[in-house]
C-alpha positions in Angstrom: 12.6 18.9 -44.9 10.9 19.0 -41.5 9.6 15.7 -40.1 6.7 16.0 -37.7 6.2 12.9 -35.5 3.3 11.7 -33.3 3.9 8.9 -30.7 2.1 5.7 -31.5 0.2 5.4 -28.3 -1.0 9.0 -28.8 -2.2 7.9 -32.3 -4.2 5.1 -30.6 -5.7 7.5 -28.1 -6.8 9.8 -31.0 -8.3 6.8 -32.9 -10.3 5.8 -29.9 -11.6 9.4 -29.5 -12.6 9.5 -33.2 -10.3 12.4 -33.7 -8.3 11.0 -36.7 -8.7 8.7 -39.7 -6.6 6.0 -41.3 -4.5 6.9 -44.3 -6.6 7.1 -47.4 -9.9 7.0 -45.4 -12.4 9.8 -45.1 -14.2 8.4 -42.1 -13.5 7.1 -38.6 -14.1 3.5 -37.5 -14.1 1.8 -34.1 -10.7 1.9 -32.3 -9.9 -1.8 -32.8 -10.5 -1.7 -36.5 -8.5 1.5 -37.0 -5.6 0.1 -34.9 -5.5 -3.1 -37.0 -5.4 -1.2 -40.3 -2.8 1.2 -38.8 -0.6 -1.7 -37.8 -0.8 -3.6 -41.1 -1.1 -0.7 -43.6 -0.3 2.8 -42.3 2.8 2.1 -40.1 4.6 -0.2 -42.6 3.9 2.2 -45.4 5.1 5.2 -43.4 8.2 3.3 -42.2 9.1 2.5 -45.8 8.6 6.1 -46.7 10.7 7.2 -43.7 13.6 5.0 -45.0 13.6 6.8 -48.3 13.7 10.3 -46.8 15.9 9.8 -43.7 19.0 11.4 -45.2 17.0 14.5 -46.4 15.4 15.4 -43.0 16.8 18.6 -41.6 14.6 19.0 -38.5 12.7 16.5 -36.3 9.7 17.7 -34.4 7.4 16.2 -31.8 3.8 17.3 -32.3 1.9 15.4 -29.6 1.2 18.6 -27.5 -1.2 21.2 -28.8 0.4 24.1 -27.0 4.0 23.5 -28.0 6.3 21.8 -30.5 9.7 20.4 -29.5 12.2 20.2 -32.3 15.8 19.6 -33.0 18.2 19.6 -36.0 18.8 16.2 -37.5 22.6 16.4 -36.9 22.0 16.2 -33.1 19.3 13.6 -33.3 21.3 11.3 -35.6 24.4 11.7 -33.4 22.2 10.7 -30.3 20.7 7.7 -32.2 24.3 6.6 -33.1 25.4 6.8 -29.4 22.3 4.9 -28.2 23.0 2.1 -30.7 26.4 1.6 -29.2 25.7 2.1 -25.5 22.4 1.7 -23.6 18.8 2.9 -23.9 15.4 2.6 -22.4 12.2 3.3 -24.4 9.3 5.2 -23.0 6.8 2.7 -21.6 3.1 3.3 -21.6 0.3 1.7 -19.5 -3.2 0.4 -20.4 -6.1 -0.9 -18.3 -7.9 -4.1 -19.2 -10.7 -6.4 -18.3 -8.4 -8.6 -16.1 -6.1 -5.8 -15.0 -4.6 -5.5 -11.5 -3.3 -3.1 -8.9 0.5 -3.9 -8.6 1.7 -1.3 -11.0 -0.6 1.4 -9.6 0.8 0.7 -6.1 4.5 0.3 -7.0 5.3 2.6 -10.0 5.5 6.3 -9.2 3.5 9.0 -11.0 0.9 6.7 -12.6 -2.7 8.0 -12.6 -4.2 6.5 -9.4 -7.7 7.2 -10.7 -7.4 4.6 -13.5 -9.6 1.5 -12.8 -6.6 -0.8 -13.1 -3.4 -1.4 -15.2 -3.4 -4.6 -17.2 -0.3 -3.9 -19.3 2.9 -1.9 -19.2 4.3 -1.7 -22.7 7.9 -1.8 -21.5 9.5 -2.7 -24.8 6.9 -3.5 -27.5 8.7 -1.4 -30.0 6.2 -1.2 -32.8 4.4 1.1 -30.3 7.1 2.6 -28.1 8.9 5.9 -28.4 12.4 7.2 -27.5 12.6 10.5 -25.6 15.4 13.0 -26.0 16.0 15.8 -23.4 17.8 19.1 -23.6 17.6 21.9 -21.0 14.4 20.2 -19.6 12.8 20.1 -23.0 11.6 16.7 -24.2 11.3 15.5 -27.8 9.9 12.1 -28.6 10.3 10.1 -31.8 9.1 6.6 -32.6 11.5 3.7 -31.9 11.7 3.0 -35.6 14.3 5.7 -36.1 17.0 3.9 -34.2 16.5 0.7 -36.2 16.3 2.6 -39.5 19.5 4.5 -38.7 21.6 1.9 -36.8 19.8 -1.5 -36.8 23.0 -3.4 -37.4 24.6 -1.9 -34.3 21.5 -2.9 -32.3 21.2 -6.5 -33.5 24.7 -7.4 -34.4 25.1 -10.8 -36.0 21.3 -11.3 -36.3 20.7 -8.1 -38.3 20.6 -9.8 -41.7 17.6 -11.9 -40.6 15.6 -9.4 -38.6 16.5 -6.3 -40.7 15.0 -3.2 -39.1 12.6 -5.3 -37.0 13.4 -5.4 -33.3 12.5 -9.0 -32.3 12.3 -9.2 -28.4 9.6 -7.7 -26.3 9.3 -7.1 -22.5 5.9 -6.2 -21.0 4.1 -6.5 -17.7 0.8 -8.4 -17.3 -0.7 -7.2 -14.0 -3.4 -9.5 -12.5 -2.6 -8.5 -8.8 -6.1 -8.3 -7.2 -7.4 -8.6 -10.8 -8.5 -11.6 -12.8 -7.3 -14.4 -14.9 -6.1 -13.8 -18.5 -8.1 -15.5 -21.2 -7.3 -19.1 -22.0 -5.4 -18.7 -25.2 -2.7 -19.7 -27.6 -0.5 -18.2 -30.4 -0.1 -19.3 -34.0 2.5 -21.8 -35.1 5.2 -20.3 -37.4 4.0 -21.7 -40.7 0.5 -20.5 -39.9 1.7 -17.0 -39.1 3.6 -16.7 -42.3 0.8 -18.1 -44.5 -2.2 -16.3 -43.0 -0.7 -13.1 -41.4 2.4 -12.3 -43.4 4.7 -12.1 -40.4 8.3 -13.4 -40.4 8.2 -14.6 -36.7 5.4 -15.8 -34.4 4.8 -15.1 -30.7 6.8 -17.5 -28.6 6.3 -16.3 -25.0 7.7 -16.9 -21.6 6.2 -15.8 -18.3 8.8 -14.6 -15.7 7.1 -14.2 -12.3 8.3 -10.9 -11.0 6.0 -10.9 -8.0 2.9 -12.9 -6.9 0.6 -13.7 -4.0 0.6 -17.1 -2.3 -2.5 -18.3 -4.3 -1.1 -17.2 -7.7 -1.0 -19.8 -10.5 -0.3 -20.2 -14.2 -2.4 -22.3 -16.6 -0.1 -24.2 -19.0 -0.6 -27.2 -21.2 -3.3 -29.8 -21.3 -4.3 -32.5 -18.9 -3.0 -35.9 -19.8 -6.4 -37.2 -20.7 -7.4 -34.3 -22.9 -10.0 -35.0 -25.5 -9.8 -32.2 -28.2 -13.3 -32.7 -29.5 -14.8 -32.6 -26.0 -12.7 -29.5 -25.2 -13.8 -27.7 -28.4 -17.5 -28.6 -27.8 -17.3 -27.1 -24.2 -15.8 -23.9 -25.5 -18.3 -23.5 -28.3 -21.2 -24.1 -25.9 -19.8 -21.6 -23.6 -19.5 -19.0 -26.3 -23.0 -19.7 -27.7 -24.9 -20.1 -24.4 -22.7 -18.2 -21.9 -22.0 -21.3 -19.9 -19.1 -21.5 -17.5 -16.3 -24.0 -18.4 -14.4 -26.1 -15.9 -11.1 -25.2 -17.4 -9.0 -27.3 -15.1 -10.8 -30.4 -16.4 -8.8 -29.7 -19.7 -5.9 -27.4 -18.8 -3.2 -27.9 -16.2 -2.5 -25.2 -13.6 0.8 -24.7 -11.6 1.6 -22.7 -8.5 3.5 -19.5 -9.4 6.5 -18.4 -7.3 8.8 -15.4 -7.7 11.5 -15.8 -10.3 9.8 -18.9 -11.9 10.0 -19.0 -15.7 7.1 -20.6 -17.6 7.8 -21.5 -21.3 5.0 -20.9 -23.8 6.1 -21.8 -27.3 3.6 -21.2 -30.1 0.5 -23.4 -30.0 0.7 -23.9 -26.2 -2.6 -23.4 -24.3 -1.9 -20.9 -21.5 -3.1 -18.1 -19.2 -1.7 -16.1 -16.3 -4.0 -16.5 -13.2 -4.9 -13.7 -10.9 -2.5 -12.2 -8.3 0.6 -12.3 -10.5 2.9 -9.6 -11.8 4.2 -11.3 -14.9 7.2 -10.1 -16.9 6.3 -11.4 -20.3 9.4 -12.0 -22.4 8.4 -12.7 -25.9 9.0 -12.2 -29.6 7.4 -9.2 -31.2 4.9 -9.8 -34.1 1.4 -8.3 -34.0 -1.0 -9.4 -31.2 -2.1 -12.7 -32.7 -3.7 -14.1 -29.5 -6.4 -16.7 -30.1 -8.7 -16.5 -27.1 -10.7 -19.6 -26.5 -12.4 -18.8 -23.1 -12.6 -15.5 -21.3 -14.4 -16.4 -18.0 -17.7 -15.1 -19.4 -16.6 -11.4 -18.7 -17.0 -8.3 -20.7 -14.3 -5.7 -21.6 -14.1 -2.3 -19.9 -16.7 -0.9 -22.4 -19.2 -3.6 -21.5 -18.6 -5.5 -24.8 -17.7 -9.2 -25.3 -14.1 -9.8 -26.0 -13.2 -11.5 -29.3 -13.1 -15.3 -29.1 -11.1 -17.2 -31.8 -11.8 -20.9 -31.3 -11.4 -21.9 -35.0 -8.0 -20.2 -35.3 -6.9 -21.7 -32.0 -7.8 -25.3 -32.9 -5.7 -25.1 -36.1 -2.7 -24.3 -34.0 -3.0 -26.0 -30.6 -0.4 -28.5 -29.6 -2.4 -31.2 -27.9 0.8 -33.2 -27.4 1.9 -30.6 -24.8 0.2 -32.3 -22.0 0.8 -34.2 -18.8 4.4 -34.6 -17.7 5.7 -33.0 -20.8 4.6 -29.7 -19.4 6.4 -29.9 -16.1 9.5 -31.5 -17.8 9.8 -29.2 -20.9 7.7 -26.0 -20.3 8.9 -25.0 -16.8 12.5 -23.7 -17.0 15.1 -25.4 -14.8 17.8 -22.9 -13.9 21.4 -24.0 -14.0 24.7 -22.3 -13.0 26.7 -21.0 -16.0 29.5 -19.3 -14.1 30.2 -17.7 -10.7 32.7 -15.5 -9.0 33.4 -14.2 -5.6 30.2 -12.3 -5.1 28.2 -13.1 -8.3 26.5 -16.0 -10.0 25.1 -16.4 -13.5 22.2 -18.7 -14.1 20.9 -20.0 -17.4 17.1 -20.3 -17.6 16.7 -22.5 -20.6 13.9 -21.7 -23.1 12.1 -24.2 -25.4 13.5 -25.3 -28.8 10.9 -23.1 -30.6 12.1 -20.0 -28.8 14.7 -18.1 -30.9 15.8 -16.2 -27.7 17.3 -17.4 -24.5 17.2 -16.1 -20.9 19.8 -15.8 -18.1 19.7 -14.2 -14.6 22.8 -12.7 -13.0 22.8 -12.2 -9.2 25.5 -10.0 -7.7 26.5 -8.0 -4.6 28.9 -5.4 -6.0 29.4 -5.4 -9.8 29.8 -7.7 -12.8 31.0 -7.2 -16.4 29.1 -9.0 -19.2 29.6 -9.4 -22.9 27.0 -8.9 -25.6 28.5 -11.7 -27.7 27.5 -9.6 -30.8 23.8 -10.0 -29.9 21.3 -7.5 -28.5 20.7 -7.9 -24.7 17.4 -6.9 -23.1 17.6 -6.6 -19.3 15.5 -5.8 -16.3 16.3 -5.4 -12.6 14.0 -8.0 -11.1 15.2 -7.8 -7.5 17.0 -4.9 -5.8 16.7 -1.2 -5.5 18.7 0.2 -8.4 21.7 -0.5 -10.6 24.2 1.6 -12.6 25.1 0.6 -16.1 28.5 1.5 -17.5 29.1 1.1 -21.2 31.5 2.8 -23.5 31.8 5.9 -21.2 28.1 6.2 -20.7 26.6 5.9 -17.2 22.9 5.3 -16.6 20.9 4.3 -13.5 17.9 1.9 -13.7 15.4 1.2 -11.0 13.7 -2.0 -9.9 11.4 -3.3 -12.7 12.8 -1.0 -15.4 13.6 -2.5 -18.8 16.7 -1.4 -20.7 18.6 -2.5 -23.9 22.3 -3.0 -24.5 22.9 -3.1 -28.3 25.2 -5.7 -29.8 27.7 -3.0 -30.7 28.4 -2.1 -27.1 30.4 -5.3 -26.9 30.6 -5.3 -23.1 29.0 -3.5 -20.2 29.3 -3.4 -16.4 26.4 -3.6 -13.9 26.9 -2.0 -10.5 24.7 -2.7 -7.6 23.5 0.6 -6.0 21.6 -1.2 -3.2 22.5 -3.0 0.0 21.0 -6.4 -0.9 21.8 -8.8 -3.8 20.7 -7.4 -7.2 19.1 -9.8 -9.6 19.0 -8.9 -13.3 17.2 -10.9 -16.0 18.8 -10.9 -19.5 17.2 -12.0 -22.8 19.2 -12.4 -26.0 18.9 -14.1 -29.4 20.3 -17.6 -29.5 23.5 -18.3 -31.5 21.5 -20.3 -34.0 18.1 -19.3 -35.4 18.1 -21.8 -38.3 14.6 -23.0 -37.4 13.3 -19.6 -38.4 14.9 -19.6 -41.8 
């Protein structure tokens, strides 16, 4: 059996170009409709099929390039997947422009297309859409991320594998508003609503980690103390119907953003990232259930209005997240967990609704950390480069690169390759996730 794979971002490009159709369909549709059907029907169906045939596959092939096909025997791919599930890996990111997109990534990340109008997102680790790339003698072969979870998900997730199964629960992505615009005013569904209406096991509980920002950068978060929900809804509906500008700060609070701040955005929280930020969004990984309420009267890059979901939003908004509650409970207050001669470990507490937690380690030379039988997702957020040593494998990661240490690695060492202090953010699943059960 030969398995022919196509990267999921390539599938999306082909959908937008009208070059392919959904499974079971004999016609194309607009890109957004095809993507939604692919996410909820095609990919889950194909993943279920993949699970049934995994042990029968003899050859894996990457068919994204018209002029050539990279392939490898399954013995070598499965051996590589096993090693990745016990050591360290980085998925292949991909980048997308957007209505509010900025210029930070274009200026700071090598080899990106400088002719693109902007980059709004980097899909650093949104694994329903990422691939993993193998290399041999300068030949590259890409497979969808699903294979590592289908093969060795328990190695990756450790003690949380029974709950999450083959779903990888944590996402890292960049939101670039540097010289761009504000994100829409939005919220995400509460957990019961997600399960009842969308069939997802988890919802999107976010955090915004400020990787970089200008002096005037801000984050919109939570309601003003005197919020009147009916008045707010009327203002939003009039804006949508009559194209009227809304004085958002009459209803929603804003906070100055500073490098290394962590803003907490549990489900139901009204929020937005303001312009002139480079946000590392640390989040959970269901489908993009973002209920936009106000989008600053702008159009998307195709000149079309962006979707507004006021009714969905008002069934989920937490109007009690207002006033002092926001500054007290939704802006993380770092505390020292442990320290040594040239290193210090900070805890950046998340909200009770978040099933994951965040820490930051700052070190001059090197530090060894334990996975505690939980998957660790990390990024170098300050410094030039670090070397990761784990179970005999050595890998180097640059500033702003995301990488994953599976639970089965047990422990790993970070070595600072730069002259200044290195700062690494680490996200991991909390010891108890009973509130999800």
